[in-house]
C-alpha positions as CSV (number, residue, x, y, z in Angstrom):
1,M,18.4,16.5,-50.5
2,N,19.4,19.2,-52.9
3,A,17.4,21.8,-54.9
4,S,17.2,19.8,-58.3
5,D,16.2,16.6,-56.3
6,S,13.3,18.4,-54.7
7,A,12.4,20.0,-57.9
8,F,12.5,16.5,-59.7
9,Q,10.3,15.1,-56.9
10,T,7.8,17.9,-57.7
11,I,8.0,17.2,-61.5
12,I,7.2,13.5,-60.7
13,H,4.3,14.3,-58.5
14,T,3.0,16.7,-61.0
15,I,3.2,14.2,-64.1
16,A,1.6,11.4,-61.7
17,G,-1.3,14.0,-61.1
18,E,-1.7,14.9,-64.7
19,L,-1.7,11.1,-65.7
20,S,-4.7,10.7,-63.3
21,D,-6.6,13.4,-65.2
22,L,-8.7,11.2,-68.0
23,T,-9.0,14.1,-70.3
24,D,-5.1,14.9,-70.6
25,L,-4.8,10.9,-70.9
26,A,-7.6,11.1,-73.5
27,Q,-6.0,13.8,-75.6
28,A,-2.7,12.0,-75.7
29,T,-4.4,8.8,-76.8
30,R,-6.2,10.9,-79.6
31,I,-2.5,12.2,-80.5
32,I,-1.0,9.0,-80.9
33,F,-4.0,7.6,-82.9
34,K,-3.6,10.2,-85.2
35,L,0.4,9.8,-85.4
36,L,-0.6,5.9,-86.0
37,L,-3.0,6.8,-88.9
38,A,-0.3,9.3,-90.4
39,A,2.4,6.4,-90.2
40,L,-0.2,4.1,-92.0
41,L,-0.9,6.8,-94.7
42,G,2.9,7.3,-95.3
43,G,3.3,3.5,-95.4
44,M,0.6,3.6,-98.1
45,L,2.1,6.3,-100.2
46,A,5.6,4.9,-99.9
47,A,4.1,1.4,-101.1
48,Q,2.3,2.9,-104.0
49,A,5.3,5.0,-105.1
50,Q,7.9,2.3,-104.7
51,L,6.0,-1.0,-105.2
52,G,3.1,0.0,-107.5
53,V,0.6,-1.0,-104.8
54,S,-2.7,0.5,-105.1
55,A,-4.2,2.2,-102.3
56,Q,-7.4,0.1,-102.5
57,W,-5.3,-3.2,-102.3
58,F,-3.2,-1.5,-99.3
59,L,-6.3,-0.7,-97.3
60,Q,-8.2,-4.3,-98.3
61,S,-4.8,-6.0,-97.1
62,L,-4.1,-4.0,-93.9
63,P,-6.3,-6.1,-91.7
64,D,-4.7,-9.5,-92.7
65,A,-1.2,-8.1,-92.2
66,I,-1.7,-5.9,-89.0
67,T,-4.2,-7.0,-86.2
68,L,-5.8,-4.8,-83.8
69,T,-3.7,-5.8,-81.1
70,N,-0.7,-4.2,-82.9
71,Y,-2.5,-0.9,-82.8
72,W,-3.0,-1.2,-79.1
73,I,0.7,-2.1,-78.6
74,G,1.5,1.0,-80.8
75,M,-0.8,3.2,-78.7
76,L,1.0,1.7,-75.3
77,K,4.4,2.4,-76.7
78,G,3.5,5.9,-77.7
79,V,2.3,7.0,-74.6
80,T,5.1,5.3,-72.5
81,F,7.7,6.6,-74.8
82,G,6.3,10.1,-74.5
83,I,6.4,9.6,-70.6
84,L,9.9,8.4,-70.7
85,I,11.2,11.3,-72.7
86,A,9.4,14.0,-70.9
87,L,10.9,12.4,-67.6
88,I,14.5,12.3,-69.2
89,A,14.1,15.8,-70.4
90,C,13.0,17.4,-67.2
91,H,15.8,15.5,-65.1
92,F,18.5,17.0,-67.5
93,G,16.7,20.3,-67.8
94,L,16.8,20.8,-64.1
95,R,20.5,20.5,-64.0
96,I,21.3,23.2,-66.4
97,Q,23.5,26.1,-65.2
98,P,23.0,29.3,-66.4
99,N,25.6,29.5,-69.3
100,T,25.3,28.5,-72.9
101,E,27.8,25.6,-72.5
102,S,25.8,23.7,-70.0
103,L,22.9,24.3,-71.9
104,G,24.3,22.3,-75.0
105,R,25.8,19.7,-73.1
106,G,22.4,19.3,-71.1
107,T,20.4,19.5,-74.2
108,T,22.8,16.7,-76.1
109,T,22.9,14.3,-73.3
110,S,19.2,14.5,-72.8
111,V,18.6,13.8,-76.6
112,V,21.1,10.9,-76.5
113,T,19.8,9.6,-73.4
114,S,16.1,9.9,-74.7
115,I,17.0,7.9,-77.7
116,T,19.0,5.4,-75.8
117,G,15.9,5.0,-73.4
118,V,13.5,4.5,-76.0
119,I,15.5,1.8,-77.8
120,L,16.0,-0.2,-74.4
121,L,12.2,0.2,-73.4
122,D,11.4,-1.0,-77.1
123,A,13.6,-4.0,-76.6
124,V,11.9,-4.6,-73.3
125,Y,8.6,-4.6,-75.0
126,A,9.7,-6.9,-77.8
127,V,11.0,-9.5,-75.2
128,I,7.7,-9.1,-73.0
129,F,5.4,-9.4,-76.0
130,S,7.4,-12.0,-77.7
131,S,7.3,-14.2,-74.4
132,V,3.3,-14.1,-74.5
133,G,3.3,-14.7,-78.0
134,I,2.0,-11.3,-79.3
């Protein structure tokens, strides 16, 4: 086992310990909830600007268009995507050599891998939720 593998295992144990702390999980949940509200506000403003939909009609129609289950799915996805991105960033960050070329390559690889991972995980969620009828 090399030093980066040992450091990666330490990070995994640390993240697992942090996830068991309910205050951190509650804080992450609050952040994701606020982001979901910001996305809905952005959707409302875009619908108003592009389609002429009033804010009142948007808010009244929202419960019919989006169920509470969709909000919980969004919360689940937000947490798991965040964990995935953090793990990928730690993995590639621990492999950086002390030079700028390695830093640039590692950062680019981390970002591309994170984007790909999120897309693939979202596809897995789509298959799972589709198979159970959500």
